[in-house]
N, C-alpha and C positions, 0 to 999 in steps of 0.2 A: 530457596527460591530458584526455580528452573530457569534455564536460558530464555524460554519463551515469555515467562513472567518478567524477567529482567528487560527484555526487548520491549514488551508492552509498556512497562513503566517508563522506559526511556522515551518511547513514542509519545505517551501522554504528557510528558515534560515539555514536549516540542522544542528539542534542541535544534540550534541552527545548522548543526552538522549531521542530521539524520539522513542517511544515504538511501539511494534506490535499491541497493542490494539488501539493506536492512528491511525496507518495505516489502520486498519479495518474500523474505523470511517471515515476517510478521503476518502478511496476508495468507501465506501458505499454512501457517498455524491455525488460521480460521477456515481452512479448506478451499481458498481460492487458488485457481490455476492461472498462470500467465498465458495469454493468448498470443500466439505468433501469426502475424498477419502478412508476412512476406516482405520483400524489399520495398513495396510501395508505401508501407505504413509510416515510414520516416520515424519521428520521435513520439508518435502516438502509441500508447500501450493500453491494454485493457486486461483486467483480471476478472475471471468468471468463477462463480461458485457452482460446481456441477449439479448439486441437488436442487438449489433454489433458482438457478439460472441468472442470479443477480450479476450485474456487470459493474465494475469500477473502472472508469476511463480516466486517463490523464496523460499529461505529456511527460516523457522521460526526460529528467534534467540533463542538460549538456551546456557547455562543455564539462562543467563540474558535476559530480554525482549527488550533490546535496539537493534535497528537496526544498521548495519554497514554503513559507509559512501557510499560504493559502491552501497548498495542496495538503499539508498536514491537517489543517482545519477541515477540509473537505472530507478526508479519509476518516477522521475522528467522528464527524457528524453522521457519515454513512454507516460506520460500524455501530454507532449508538442507535441509529434509526432501525437497523437490523436486529437489535437486541444482543449483539455480540459482546459489547462492553457497556459499562454503566456510566 
């Protein structure tokens, strides 16, 4: 099992300690790029798929790096709707 497969399996189990850095790696594996919006963006972040132009927007977790359950649910639903996961 590759690192990407292990990370996806971990994500789908929705652990309470899934971090923003892990999310960046997971989405990069599906072809998404992190959009840098400059200093005024604050904690809002977006990931865009260059081919489909699909955007995933969320708030970067702070002060702790762990994502909230609703964020994991949103990302899972989005990836399923795009046909990237089952």
